[in-house]
VOVO-376718 format. One record per residue (C-alpha): x, y, z; residue number from 1. Coordinates in steps of 0.1 Angstrom, whole numbers, plus 2048, in hexadecimal, padded with zeros to 3 digits. Example, Ala and Ser with C-alpha at 12.3 -4.5 7.8 and 13.67 -1.06 7.14 Angstrom:
REM VOVO-376718
> X Y Z n
> 87B 7D3 84E 1
> 889 7F5 847 2
***
This chain:
REM VOVO-376718
> X Y Z n
> 7FC 804 7FD 1
> 80C 822 7FE 2
> 80F 83C 816 3
> 7F7 854 7FE 4
> 7DD 839 7FC 5
> 7DF 834 826 6
> 7DA 857 829 7
> 7BE 85A 816 8
> 7AD 838 823 9
> 7B5 842 849 10
> 7C7 865 84B 11
> 7A3 86B 85E 12
> 798 851 86B 13
> 78D 854 88F 14
> 787 830 8A2 15
> 769 820 8AE 16
> 760 848 8BF 17
> 758 833 8DD 18
> 765 83E 8FF 19
> 754 837 91E 20
> 749 857 92F 21
> 75E 854 950 22
> 77B 84C 93D 23
> 791 866 946 24
> 77F 861 969 25
> 78D 83C 96A 26
> 7B3 843 961 27
> 7B5 860 97A 28
> 7A6 847 995 29
> 7C9 82E 989 30
> 7DA 849 98C 31
> 7D1 854 9B0 32
> 7D9 82E 9BB 33
> 7F6 835 9AD 34
> 801 84F 9BB 35
> 7F7 84B 9DF 36
> 80B 824 9DD 37
> 82D 82A 9F3 38
> 847 81D 9DA 39
> 85C 802 9E3 40
> 873 7F4 9CB 41
> 893 7DF 9CA 42
> 8B2 7E9 9B4 43
> 8CB 7C4 9AC 44
> 8E8 7CC 99D 45
> 8E8 7BA 97D 46
> 90A 7B0 967 47
> 903 7BC 946 48
> 925 7B6 93D 49
> 933 7E0 92F 50
> 947 7F9 933 51
> 930 813 92F 52
> 912 806 944 53
> 905 7F4 964 54
> 8E6 7E9 965 55
> 8D0 7DF 97F 56
> 8B0 7C9 985 57
> 896 7DE 991 58
> 874 7C7 9A7 59
> 858 7DD 9B3 60
> 836 7D5 9C1 61
> 81C 7E3 9AB 62
> 7F7 7EB 9B8 63
> 7EF 7CA 9BA 64
> 80A 7BF 9CE 65
> 818 7B0 9AD 66
> 83C 7B2 9AD 67
> 848 7BE 98D 68
> 86F 7B9 97D 69
> 87F 7D8 963 70
> 8A1 7D9 958 71
> 8B2 7F9 95F 72
> 8D3 808 94E 73
> 8E8 823 953 74
> 909 832 94E 75
> 922 822 961 76
> 93B 842 966 77
> 927 85F 95B 78
> 914 874 972 79
> 8F3 87B 971 80
> 8D6 887 96E 81
> 8CB 873 954 82
> 8B6 873 939 83
> 89C 856 93A 84
> 891 83E 91D 85
> 875 823 92E 86
> 872 807 912 87
> 859 7F0 907 88
> 853 7CA 8FE 89
> 840 7BB 8E4 90
> 822 7A2 8E6 91
> 82B 781 8FE 92
> 850 78C 900 93
> 866 79D 914 94
> 87F 7BA 920 95
> 89A 7AB 908 96
> 8C0 7A9 908 97
> 8CF 7BA 924 98
> 8E9 7C7 909 99
> 8CF 7D6 8EE 100
> 8C8 7F3 902 101
> 8F5 7F9 90B 102
> 8F7 813 8EC 103
> 8DE 82A 901 104
> 8F0 82C 91D 105
> 90E 82F 909 106
> 904 851 8FD 107
> 8F3 85D 924 108
> 8D8 847 929 109
> 8C7 838 943 110
> 8AD 81F 935 111
> 893 809 944 112
> 882 7F1 931 113
> 85F 7E4 947 114
> 858 7B8 942 115
> 834 7BC 93E 116
> 825 7A4 95F 117
> 817 783 950 118
> 82B 780 92E 119
> 84C 76F 927 120
> 866 788 941 121
> 865 788 965 122
> 847 79A 972 123
> 82E 78E 983 124
> 80A 788 980 125
> 7EF 78B 999 126
> 7CD 791 989 127
> 7B5 77B 995 128
> 797 77C 977 129
> 779 768 96A 130
> 77C 758 947 131
> 799 741 938 132
> 7BB 74C 936 133
> 7CE 73D 91C 134
> 7C3 754 8FA 135
> 7D1 775 906 136
> 7D2 790 91C 137
> 7BB 7AB 90C 138
> 79E 798 915 139
> 7AF 78F 935 140
> 794 79F 94C 141
> 779 7A7 934 142
> 75E 799 947 143
> 765 7A7 969 144
> 766 7D1 95C 145
> 77A 7EA 957 146
> 791 7E8 97C 147
> 79A 7C2 974 148
> 7A8 7C7 952 149
> 7CD 7BA 94B 150
> 7D0 7D8 93A 151
> 7CD 7EB 951 152
> 7DB 7DC 96B 153
> 7F9 7DB 94E 154
> 7F4 801 946 155
> 7F5 809 972 156
> 81A 7FB 976 157
> 826 815 955 158
> 81B 82D 96E 159
> 825 821 98A 160
> 848 819 97A 161
> 84F 842 96A 162
> 847 84A 98F 163
> 859 836 9A2 164
> 878 842 984 165
> 872 864 98C 166
> 882 867 9AC 167
> 8A3 849 9A6 168
> 8BF 865 9AF 169
> 8CE 872 98E 170
> 8B3 86E 97A 171
> 8AC 88A 967 172
> 87F 889 962 173
> 87D 8A7 949 174
> 893 894 932 175
> 87A 872 92C 176
> 871 861 90C 177
> 862 83E 906 178
> 864 81E 8E8 179
> 851 806 8E2 180
> 845 7EE 8C4 181
> 820 7DE 8C0 182
> 813 7D8 8E7 183
> 833 7E8 8F0 184
> 82F 807 8D5 185
> 808 805 8E7 186
> 81C 801 90A 187
> 832 824 903 188
> 812 839 8F8 189
> 801 82A 918 190
> 81F 833 928 191
> 822 85B 91B 192
> 803 861 924 193
> 7FA 854 945 194
> 819 868 948 195
> 81A 88C 93C 196
> 83D 893 93A 197
> 84C 87B 925 198
> 856 893 90B 199
> 861 87C 8F0 200
> 84B 857 8E5 201
> 85A 840 8CB 202
> 841 825 8C0 203
> 83A 809 8A7 204
> 820 801 899 205
> 80C 7FC 8BA 206
> 7EF 7E5 8C4 207
> 7D5 7E8 8DE 208
> 7BD 7FC 8C6 209
> 79A 806 8BA 210
> 78F 7E3 8C7 211
> 76F 7E1 8B2 212
> 786 7E6 891 213
> 79B 7CE 89D 214
> 77F 7B4 89C 215
> 771 7BC 87A 216
> 797 7B9 86A 217
> 7A1 794 863 218
> 7A2 791 88A 219
> 7AE 76E 888 220
> 7CC 779 877 221
> 7D5 790 88C 222
> 7E0 79B 8AD 223
> 7BD 7A4 8BB 224
> 7B6 780 8AF 225
> 7B0 776 8D9 226
> 790 78F 8D7 227
> 77B 772 8BE 228
> 78B 75A 8D3 229
> 777 769 8EC 230
> 758 76B 8DC 231
> 75E 749 8D2 232
> 764 73C 8F0 233
> 750 750 90E 234
> 730 75F 8F7 235
> 72B 74B 8D6 236
> 70F 75E 8CA 237
> 716 77F 8D6 238
> 6FE 785 8F0 239
> 71A 79A 900 240
> 729 7AD 8E8 241
> 71C 7CF 8EF 242
> 730 7C9 90D 243
> 74E 7BC 909 244
> 758 7D8 8F2 245
> 752 7F2 90D 246
> 767 7E0 925 247
> 783 7E4 90F 248
> 77E 806 909 249
> 78F 80B 928 250
> 7B3 7FE 91B 251
> 7AA 80E 8F8 252
> 7D0 822 8F2 253
> 7B8 838 8D4 254
> 7A3 84A 8F9 255
> 7C5 84E 910 256
> 7DE 85F 8F4 257
> 7CD 882 8F3 258
> 7DF 885 91A 259
> 804 87C 903 260
> 818 89E 905 261
> 839 89F 8F5 262
> 83F 893 8D0 263
> 837 869 8C5 264
> 84A 863 8A7 265
> 839 841 89B 266
> 83E 826 87D 267
> 82A 814 86E 268
> 82C 7FA 853 269
> 80D 7F9 83A 270
> 80E 7D0 837 271
> 809 7D0 857 272
> 7F1 7B3 85F 273
> 7F8 7B2 883 274
> 7ED 7D1 893 275
> 7DA 7DD 875 276
> 7E7 7FF 867 277
> 7C0 80D 868 278
> 7C1 809 890 279
> 7E4 81C 88F 280
> 7D5 832 87D 281
> 7B7 837 897 282
> 7CF 83F 8B2 283
> 7EE 858 89D 284
> 7CE 86C 896 285
> 7C2 877 8BA 286
> 7E4 881 8C0 287
> 7E3 8A2 8CE 288
> 807 8A9 8CD 289
> 829 8AE 8B4 290
> 821 88F 8A7 291
> 838 87A 883 292
> 82C 85F 871 293
> 84A 84B 863 294
> 835 82F 848 295
> 84A 811 839 296
> 834 803 81D 297
> 83F 7E6 812 298
> 842 7DA 83D 299
> 82B 7CB 852 300
> 830 7C1 876 301
> 851 7B8 872 302
> 874 7C7 879 303
> 874 7E7 86C 304
> 89D 7F8 85D 305
> 89F 81C 863 306
> 887 825 87F 307
> 8A4 81B 89E 308
> 8BC 836 886 309
> 89E 850 886 310
> 899 84A 8B1 311
> 8C1 84E 8B4 312
> 8BF 871 89E 313
> 89E 87D 8B3 314
> 8B2 873 8D4 315
> 8D2 885 8D0 316
> 8C1 8A1 8BD 317
> 8B1 8A1 8DD 318
> 8CE 8A1 8F3 319
> 8E2 8B9 8DB 320
> 8C4 8D4 8E8 321
> 8C5 8D1 909 322
***
């Protein structure tokens, strides 16, 4: 698909337009829960085999008692305060190799990468919900209401992490950025939405958006396949369809991104079958901050060249101005 064709199709698409009336209050209440917690965390040295970086396993207890794990790397011989980049991983995955972050640490950054609870990393998931646990985290808790949704807990974990990091010594909270791809791209936008001090967001083909439309778009061949599984196994006659989507609206990132203040640089593969471009445009079009979309017409949900270099260019350019 050509870029101009994509813009013609979706350039003015604003998603399902089903934002709950109490959406803003819902997330403000969630943030208040985190703000009232005592910051309880551990920093345990972790060998990263580097002459420029030192690493730590960061553990903290979430609002529901789950123990959340993050990688934290910072410059070894460079005195702070350091700018910070938060990094978030893709669906089912983990924060990955420590060595992947050392290049940015060598530039004088602190890098923090969170393991999403219950996925491939070391973070615990204490969720207790009705319904199955086999086929996906989007639908986990959907039968119990918005406050029990799995991703509601994850979004609050992210906000708690930002508040914790801002309290650490040698951290410059006026120079914070986020990065992620797929699920990580969605969580990067959530991070910037819940913590408006984030100045830059770098996202690739974000997940977790426009669930009604995602359900219509070859759902079983996409990252949203669990929506179809829920109906197949829990509601085969679609008697609860309206309530199902109304509940998921509380974790639809298209309704959160109006809170983002810093610049967003967005990479999109126009052949993406996993997170359909239409669902991404639903979010991008609702950003009210400075934003830039970089399209890759022949690419799908995969490694995309040049985007990493774009991130480095923007970060260094930003640092040279400070």
